[in-house]
C-alpha positions as CSV (number, residue, x, y, z in Angstrom):
1,M,32.8,-27.1,-21.6
2,R,30.7,-24.1,-20.6
3,K,33.8,-22.2,-18.4
4,L,32.3,-19.3,-16.5
5,K,34.7,-16.6,-14.7
6,V,33.6,-15.1,-12.0
7,A,35.3,-12.5,-10.1
8,A,34.9,-12.1,-6.3
9,I,35.0,-8.3,-5.3
10,Q,36.1,-8.3,-1.4
11,A,35.6,-4.2,-1.8
12,A,36.3,-1.9,1.2
13,S,34.0,0.8,2.1
14,V,34.6,3.9,1.4
15,A,31.7,5.3,3.5
16,I,32.1,5.5,7.5
17,D,28.2,5.0,8.0
18,I,25.3,4.0,6.7
19,N,24.2,7.4,5.8
20,E,27.2,7.9,3.7
21,R,26.4,4.9,2.0
22,W,22.8,6.8,1.5
23,N,24.7,9.5,0.1
24,G,26.3,7.4,-2.5
25,V,30.1,7.6,-1.2
26,D,30.9,4.2,-2.6
27,V,29.7,4.1,-6.1
28,T,32.3,5.8,-8.0
29,H,35.3,3.2,-6.3
30,A,32.4,0.5,-7.4
31,L,32.7,1.4,-10.7
32,D,36.8,1.6,-10.5
33,L,37.0,-1.8,-9.3
34,L,34.2,-3.4,-11.4
35,E,36.5,-1.8,-15.0
36,K,39.4,-3.8,-12.5
37,A,37.3,-7.0,-12.8
38,N,36.6,-6.7,-16.6
39,D,40.5,-6.2,-17.0
40,L,40.9,-9.6,-15.3
41,G,38.5,-11.2,-18.0
42,A,35.6,-11.6,-15.8
43,D,31.9,-12.6,-17.2
44,I,30.1,-11.6,-14.3
45,A,31.5,-9.4,-11.6
46,C,29.6,-10.0,-7.1
47,F,30.1,-7.3,-4.9
48,P,29.6,-7.3,-1.0
49,E,26.3,-7.3,0.2
50,L,24.9,-3.6,0.2
51,Y,27.8,-2.7,-1.6
52,P,28.1,-0.1,-3.2
53,M,23.9,0.4,-1.9
54,L,23.2,3.0,-4.6
55,G,24.6,3.4,-7.9
56,E,21.9,1.3,-9.8
57,A,22.1,3.5,-13.0
58,E,25.8,4.2,-13.1
59,L,26.4,0.1,-12.7
60,K,24.2,-0.4,-15.5
61,E,26.1,1.6,-17.7
62,K,29.1,0.4,-17.1
63,A,27.6,-3.4,-17.5
64,R,26.7,-2.7,-21.0
65,Q,30.0,-0.6,-21.3
66,F,32.1,-3.3,-20.8
67,G,29.8,-6.4,-22.1
68,I,30.0,-8.1,-17.7
69,W,27.3,-9.3,-15.6
70,V,27.3,-7.5,-12.3
71,I,25.7,-8.9,-8.7
72,A,25.5,-5.4,-6.6
73,G,24.6,-5.1,-3.1
74,L,21.8,-2.0,-3.7
75,A,19.1,-0.6,-1.4
76,Q,15.6,-1.1,-3.0
77,G,13.5,1.7,-1.1
78,T,13.8,4.9,1.1
79,P,16.0,5.5,4.4
80,D,12.8,4.7,6.2
81,S,12.0,1.6,4.5
82,W,13.9,-0.5,2.6
83,Y,14.5,-3.8,1.0
84,N,18.7,-5.2,1.3
85,T,19.0,-6.6,-2.1
86,S,21.4,-7.9,-4.1
87,T,20.6,-7.4,-7.7
88,I,21.5,-9.0,-10.8
89,I,22.4,-6.6,-13.9
90,S,22.9,-8.2,-17.0
91,S,26.1,-7.3,-19.9
92,A,23.4,-5.7,-21.8
93,G,22.9,-3.2,-18.8
94,K,19.4,-4.5,-17.8
95,I,17.8,-5.6,-14.6
96,V,17.8,-9.7,-14.4
97,G,16.6,-9.8,-10.6
98,R,16.5,-9.2,-7.5
99,Q,17.3,-11.2,-4.5
100,T,16.0,-9.9,-0.8
101,K,17.5,-10.3,2.4
102,N,15.2,-12.2,4.6
103,Y,16.1,-12.3,7.9
104,P,17.5,-9.1,8.3
105,T,19.4,-8.6,12.0
106,A,18.0,-6.5,14.7
107,G,20.5,-3.5,13.8
108,E,19.1,-3.9,9.7
109,V,15.5,-3.7,11.3
110,E,16.4,-0.4,13.3
111,A,18.0,1.3,10.2
112,G,14.4,0.2,8.6
113,V,15.2,-2.8,6.3
114,V,11.9,-4.7,5.9
115,A,12.6,-8.3,5.2
116,G,12.1,-10.4,2.2
117,S,9.8,-13.7,1.7
118,S,11.0,-15.9,-1.0
119,F,14.0,-17.5,-2.0
120,E,14.4,-17.9,-5.9
121,V,17.2,-19.3,-9.0
122,F,17.4,-16.6,-11.4
123,E,17.7,-18.5,-15.2
124,T,20.4,-16.5,-17.0
125,E,22.6,-17.1,-20.6
126,L,25.1,-17.5,-18.5
127,G,24.0,-20.5,-16.2
128,R,21.2,-20.5,-12.8
129,F,21.8,-18.6,-10.2
130,G,20.7,-18.4,-6.4
131,I,21.7,-15.6,-4.1
132,V,21.3,-16.0,-0.3
133,I,22.3,-13.0,1.6
134,C,24.6,-12.8,4.6
135,A,23.0,-14.4,7.9
136,D,20.4,-15.8,5.1
137,F,23.5,-18.4,4.2
138,A,24.9,-18.2,7.3
139,F,22.1,-19.0,10.2
140,F,19.1,-20.3,8.4
141,N,19.3,-23.2,5.3
142,D,15.7,-22.5,3.7
143,G,17.7,-20.2,1.4
144,V,21.0,-22.8,0.3
145,A,18.7,-25.7,0.1
146,I,15.6,-23.8,-2.1
147,C,18.5,-22.7,-4.6
148,R,20.1,-26.6,-4.5
149,G,16.6,-27.9,-5.0
150,Q,16.1,-25.3,-8.1
151,K,19.2,-26.4,-9.7
152,A,20.9,-23.3,-9.4
153,D,24.7,-24.0,-11.0
154,I,26.3,-21.4,-8.1
155,I,25.1,-20.1,-5.1
156,F,26.3,-16.6,-4.5
157,N,27.0,-15.4,-0.9
158,P,27.3,-11.4,-0.9
159,A,28.2,-10.4,2.8
160,V,29.2,-8.1,5.6
161,W,30.9,-9.9,8.3
162,F,31.5,-7.6,11.0
163,A,32.7,-9.9,13.9
164,L,34.1,-13.2,13.5
165,S,35.1,-12.9,10.3
166,E,37.7,-15.5,10.3
167,A,34.6,-17.7,10.5
168,F,33.4,-16.7,7.2
169,P,35.4,-19.7,5.3
170,H,34.3,-22.6,7.8
171,T,30.7,-21.3,7.0
172,V,31.0,-21.2,2.9
173,A,33.1,-24.9,2.6
174,G,30.4,-26.0,5.1
175,R,27.4,-25.1,2.9
176,H,29.5,-26.3,0.0
177,M,30.5,-29.4,1.1
178,E,26.5,-30.4,2.8
179,Y,25.3,-29.3,-1.2
180,S,27.7,-30.1,-3.4
181,V,26.9,-26.9,-5.1
182,P,29.9,-24.1,-6.3
183,I,29.7,-21.1,-3.8
184,I,31.2,-17.8,-3.9
185,G,31.3,-15.9,-0.5
186,V,32.0,-12.2,-1.0
187,N,32.7,-10.3,2.3
188,Q,33.3,-6.8,2.3
189,A,37.4,-6.1,3.3
190,R,38.6,-5.3,6.2
191,S,38.5,-1.3,6.8
192,Y,38.7,1.9,9.6
193,K,35.4,3.1,7.5
194,S,33.3,-0.2,8.1
195,G,30.3,1.4,6.7
196,L,28.5,0.5,10.2
197,G,29.4,3.3,12.0
198,A,32.2,4.0,14.6
199,Q,31.0,1.6,17.3
200,F,32.4,-1.2,15.3
201,P,36.4,-1.9,14.7
202,P,38.0,-3.0,11.9
203,A,36.6,-6.3,10.4
204,G,36.0,-7.7,7.4
205,G,37.4,-9.9,4.8
206,F,38.3,-13.9,4.2
207,T,36.2,-13.7,1.1
208,T,35.8,-17.4,0.3
209,V,35.0,-19.6,-3.1
210,C,34.2,-22.8,-3.2
211,V,34.2,-24.6,-7.0
212,P,33.7,-28.2,-7.3
213,P,36.9,-29.8,-8.9
214,P,37.8,-29.7,-12.3
215,T,35.4,-31.8,-14.8
216,I,34.3,-34.6,-12.4
217,T,31.7,-36.6,-13.5
218,D,31.7,-39.6,-11.3
219,L,32.3,-41.0,-7.8
220,D,35.5,-42.7,-9.3
221,T,37.1,-39.7,-10.7
222,L,36.0,-37.6,-8.2
223,W,38.1,-40.4,-6.0
224,D,41.1,-40.4,-8.0
225,W,41.4,-36.6,-8.2
226,F,41.4,-36.7,-4.4
227,R,44.0,-39.5,-4.3
228,T,46.4,-37.9,-6.5
229,K,45.8,-34.2,-6.7
230,P,49.5,-32.0,-6.3
231,S,48.9,-30.5,-3.0
232,G,47.8,-33.8,-1.1
233,I,45.0,-35.5,0.1
234,D,44.4,-33.1,3.7
235,S,44.5,-30.1,1.6
236,A,41.3,-27.7,0.2
237,S,43.7,-25.3,-2.1
238,D,43.0,-26.8,-5.1
239,F,38.7,-26.1,-4.3
240,I,38.7,-24.0,-1.5
241,H,39.8,-20.6,-2.0
242,T,40.2,-18.0,0.9
243,L,41.7,-14.0,0.7
244,G,43.2,-12.0,2.9
245,S,41.5,-8.9,4.9
246,H,42.2,-6.3,2.5
247,E,40.5,-5.2,-0.7
248,E,41.2,-7.9,-3.6
249,I,39.8,-9.5,-6.0
250,Y,39.7,-13.4,-6.9
251,I,38.7,-14.8,-10.6
252,A,37.2,-18.2,-10.3
253,D,36.7,-20.5,-13.4
254,I,33.9,-22.5,-13.2
255,D,33.0,-25.4,-15.9
256,I,28.9,-24.9,-15.5
257,D,28.1,-28.5,-17.6
258,A,30.6,-30.4,-15.2
259,V,28.5,-29.0,-12.3
260,R,25.3,-30.3,-14.3
261,Q,26.9,-33.8,-14.9
262,F,27.7,-34.3,-11.3
263,P,25.2,-32.5,-9.3
264,G,25.8,-34.5,-6.3
265,Y,29.9,-34.6,-6.2
266,F,30.4,-34.7,-2.4
267,S,27.2,-35.8,-1.1
268,T,25.5,-38.1,-3.8
269,R,22.4,-36.7,-3.2
270,E,20.0,-34.9,-5.9
271,T,18.1,-32.2,-4.4
């Protein structure tokens, strides 16, 4: 079994608006949170969308120091024209890949965000990772479908749901049930300092992690697991984990070999 410990870091932004984020206000706190994830034994840590926005050099150094992989929300470009990316940093402190947000919101476009144009699965020594950012995941299905079709072992969904955050868990769980792939949905924590400007009241939270039942390799064992799991057949608590609204780190254990053995554990389809 190839066990992987994944840290979903529901970080609270220190910045009060996009200008402070461009000044790197969230970087120091991001490094502190990464250290906490490392102390919890994480092999890879995922931050929310656009968190900490800057600080690539500092994150690379911390990743190398701790020997931990990182998925960080970073801006690539200048304040006038930039990509909203989730960037994969290896435990050696090297950039492995960048996934752009391909469907930016109207507010992001006004703030200079340029739309990306493709989704890909990143082959790493830990596994095959797909990343689908915020609205690309919630309102469009091509990103998840492409990542699933390219045999992603895990799909990461870094997000900033600045409203209707209580719907976030349902969105993540729905994609998990539809595509039968572990999904790490990481939202920004609720905060008065939302990073989105004073016009938005506090919102956020409810990071949701969906992992397959442990060591399930066929439909018969999946059925037996559902019938006999301690929390009962109606409960999702054994494979869907949702945080509260405030800053928190959740560690998920994922068996990569089990995921590959039984890729269609809910839908029974292989894409």
